[in-house]
C-alpha positions as a printed NumPy array, in Angstrom:
array([[  0.   ,   0.   ,   0.   ],
       [  1.278,   3.554,  -0.668],
       [  2.868,   5.61 ,   2.075],
       [  3.032,   9.396,   1.752],
       [  5.914,  10.695,   3.862],
       [  5.668,  14.438,   4.625],
       [  8.951,  15.774,   5.994],
       [  9.567,  19.322,   7.119],
       [ 10.33 ,  21.615,  10.034],
       [  7.879,  22.302,  12.81 ],
       [  5.199,  24.809,  11.705],
       [  5.832,  24.106,   8.013],
       [  2.24 ,  22.912,   7.556],
       [  2.607,  19.123,   7.398],
       [ -0.34 ,  18.308,   9.644],
       [ -2.66 ,  20.654,   7.759],
       [ -1.575,  19.096,   4.458],
       [ -2.124,  15.598,   5.866],
       [ -5.668,  16.549,   6.871],
       [ -6.355,  17.921,   3.386],
       [ -4.959,  14.77 ,   1.774],
       [ -7.248,  12.632,   3.901],
       [-10.195,  14.659,   2.605],
       [ -9.104,  14.382,  -1.048],
       [ -8.499,  10.66 ,  -1.392],
       [-11.485,   8.39 ,  -1.968],
       [ -9.829,   5.674,   0.128],
       [ -9.019,   6.174,   3.83 ],
       [ -5.494,   7.3  ,   4.713],
       [ -4.256,   6.993,   8.284],
       [ -2.28 ,   9.954,   9.656],
       [  0.54 ,   8.275,  11.564],
       [  2.494,  11.398,  12.454],
       [  5.09 ,  11.486,  15.183],
       [  2.843,  13.734,  17.301],
       [  0.302,  10.899,  17.499],
       [  2.953,   8.665,  19.017],
       [  4.205,  11.355,  21.403],
       [  0.669,  11.622,  22.813],
       [  1.149,   8.102,  24.161],
       [  4.003,   9.32 ,  26.381],
       [  3.589,  11.021,  29.806],
       [  4.388,  14.733,  29.464],
       [  7.242,  14.626,  31.987],
       [  9.29 ,  12.565,  29.537],
       [  8.938,  14.985,  26.607],
       [ 11.409,  17.815,  26.017],
       [ 12.825,  17.724,  29.541],
       [ 16.054,  16.841,  31.306],
       [ 14.431,  13.847,  33.018],
       [ 16.911,  10.962,  32.922],
       [ 14.349,   8.871,  31.022],
       [ 13.191,  11.677,  28.714],
       [ 12.686,  10.856,  25.048],
       [ 14.388,  14.084,  24.022],
       [ 15.39 ,  17.492,  25.313],
       [ 15.766,  20.932,  23.759],
       [ 19.37 ,  22.147,  23.691],
       [ 20.229,  25.808,  23.195],
       [ 22.872,  26.51 ,  20.544],
       [ 24.04 ,  29.389,  18.366],
       [ 23.383,  29.372,  14.629],
       [ 24.821,  32.255,  12.627],
       [ 25.113,  34.283,  15.855],
       [ 21.455,  33.702,  16.672],
       [ 20.041,  31.616,  19.51 ],
       [ 18.231,  28.484,  18.386],
       [ 16.964,  25.293,  19.948],
       [ 17.957,  21.89 ,  18.62 ],
       [ 16.365,  18.608,  19.554],
       [ 18.612,  16.056,  21.231],
       [ 17.118,  12.584,  20.91 ],
       [ 17.737,  10.18 ,  23.804],
       [ 17.539,   6.328,  23.781],
       [ 13.838,   6.243,  24.704],
       [ 13.142,   8.693,  21.886],
       [ 14.997,   6.552,  19.365],
       [ 12.979,   3.529,  20.489],
       [  9.744,   5.428,  19.996],
       [ 10.634,   6.685,  16.515],
       [ 11.833,   3.27 ,  15.332],
       [  8.693,   1.763,  16.876],
       [  6.651,   4.303,  14.94 ],
       [  8.178,   3.163,  11.642],
       [  7.647,  -0.493,  12.513],
       [  4.022,   0.272,  13.434],
       [  3.563,   2.026,  10.095],
       [  5.001,  -1.018,   8.332],
       [  2.494,  -3.214,  10.189],
       [ -0.373,  -0.911,   9.163],
       [  0.727,  -0.968,   5.519],
       [  1.179,  -4.755,   5.597],
       [ -2.43 ,  -5.023,   6.761],
       [ -3.545,  -3.083,   3.692],
       [ -3.785,   0.448,   5.102],
       [ -2.788,   3.628,   3.276],
       [ -0.603,   5.776,   5.541],
       [  0.565,   9.377,   5.746],
       [  3.707,   9.993,   7.799],
       [  3.951,  13.489,   9.293],
       [  7.524,  13.782,  10.565],
       [ 10.439,  16.101,  11.352],
       [ 13.276,  13.801,  10.251],
       [ 16.362,  15.222,  11.974],
       [ 18.352,  12.047,  12.651],
       [ 19.969,  10.635,   9.496],
       [ 20.788,   7.265,  11.028],
       [ 17.185,   6.711,  12.111],
       [ 16.026,   7.834,   8.676],
       [ 18.33 ,   5.25 ,   7.085],
       [ 16.88 ,   2.609,   9.39 ],
       [ 13.399,   3.717,   8.349],
       [ 14.247,   3.008,   4.7  ],
       [ 15.039,  -0.591,   5.657],
       [ 11.842,  -0.993,   7.685],
       [  9.68 ,   0.466,   4.919],
       [ 11.604,  -1.132,   2.027],
       [  8.707,  -3.427,   0.977],
       [  6.398,  -0.458,   0.388],
       [  5.967,   2.363,  -2.109],
       [  7.002,   5.514,  -0.238],
       [  6.455,   8.985,  -1.673],
       [  9.045,  11.196,   0.023],
       [  7.59 ,  14.717,   0.052],
       [  9.506,  17.8  ,   1.187],
       [  7.32 ,  20.36 ,   2.957],
       [  9.414,  23.512,   2.738],
       [  8.972,  27.046,   4.009],
       [ 11.353,  30.016,   4.497],
       [ 12.672,  30.498,   8.023],
       [ 11.078,  33.918,   8.529],
       [  7.621,  32.481,   7.779],
       [  8.273,  29.485,  10.04 ],
       [  9.231,  31.782,  12.898],
       [  6.097,  33.907,  12.492],
       [  3.965,  30.766,  12.612],
       [  5.933,  29.425,  15.553],
       [  5.342,  32.637,  17.516],
       [  1.622,  32.68 ,  16.659],
       [  1.047,  29.028,  17.606],
       [  2.423,  29.275,  21.154],
       [  2.637,  25.475,  21.376],
       [  6.226,  25.129,  20.141],
       [  9.449,  26.315,  21.791],
       [ 10.555,  29.618,  20.3  ],
       [ 13.624,  29.222,  18.035],
       [ 13.03 ,  25.503,  17.47 ],
       [ 12.15 ,  26.09 ,  13.813],
       [ 15.507,  27.827,  13.345],
       [ 17.258,  24.769,  14.746],
       [ 15.385,  22.422,  12.414],
       [ 15.114,  24.432,   9.187],
       [ 18.301,  23.269,   7.44 ],
       [ 18.882,  19.975,   9.209],
       [ 15.467,  18.515,   8.388],
       [ 16.205,  18.706,   4.647],
       [ 19.919,  17.808,   4.774],
       [ 19.472,  14.163,   3.68 ],
       [ 19.204,  15.07 ,  -0.007],
       [ 16.484,  14.799,  -2.636],
       [ 12.703,  14.459,  -2.483],
       [ 10.336,  12.86 ,  -4.936],
       [  8.213,  16.013,  -4.763],
       [  8.27 ,  19.326,  -2.879],
       [  5.784,  21.982,  -1.86 ],
       [  6.475,  25.482,  -0.5  ],
       [  3.813,  26.36 ,   2.054],
       [  4.748,  30.041,   2.068],
       [  3.155,  30.34 ,  -1.379],
       [  0.752,  27.366,  -1.398],
       [ -2.166,  26.748,   0.952],
       [ -2.497,  23.341,   2.634],
       [ -5.314,  22.489,   0.218],
       [ -3.355,  23.452,  -2.912],
       [ -0.297,  21.618,  -1.567],
       [ -2.402,  18.511,  -0.974],
       [ -3.926,  18.701,  -4.456],
       [ -0.437,  18.919,  -6.002],
       [  0.822,  16.002,  -3.897],
       [ -2.203,  13.85 ,  -4.773],
       [ -1.709,  14.582,  -8.468],
       [  1.957,  13.591,  -8.194],
       [  1.185,  10.387,  -6.289],
       [ -1.463,   9.315,  -8.78 ],
       [  0.802,   9.979, -11.777],
       [  3.999,   8.444, -10.383],
       [  3.911,   4.688,  -9.733],
       [  7.586,   4.292,  -8.815],
       [  9.005,   7.024,  -6.549],
       [ 12.703,   6.488,  -5.8  ],
       [ 14.143,   9.121,  -3.457],
       [ 13.294,   7.47 ,  -0.131],
       [ 15.225,   4.343,  -1.07 ],
       [ 18.318,   6.437,  -1.897],
       [ 18.644,   7.586,   1.73 ],
       [ 20.455,   4.333,   2.54 ],
       [ 23.507,   5.806,   0.788],
       [ 23.771,   8.757,   3.204],
       [ 26.901,   8.749,   5.332]])
């Protein structure tokens, strides 16, 4: 079954696009985004310095500007790998799946290509300029300020996508329409499989 993998920084519009895609397709698509899996975890283990935390936010400087980067801990790696294995199980059972992810860890992404190797994966880049991301981040008030800055370049550093949308100039609906058109006209996407070659 097809898997549509939306990858982009926080506040880039992935979740909104996923919702629009679900409305457009005649068959059901499950939204298996990472946020759905994080909701399974007690809050005290998310983004904190708890010794068993899944991840924590680390303050760094990027081009002389403060930014927050996400440091993934062992429990976090287990969750993300478990997410990919769960998605594989859903697809094996005949479900269409949308992945809504901020793929910052190249090694985990490479592992994901192995887990999802039996399936057709459309690797979609959800891009947006940093200044727009930061305005959205500030307006949302549910994301740490400066986290988009820490993710903006890293999340796309793995290489190519099968298809890209720019949500600074395209609405979630128009982005979803373009993605659906691409998926329906492209039987053999290839970029996700190439990630195994990343060093």
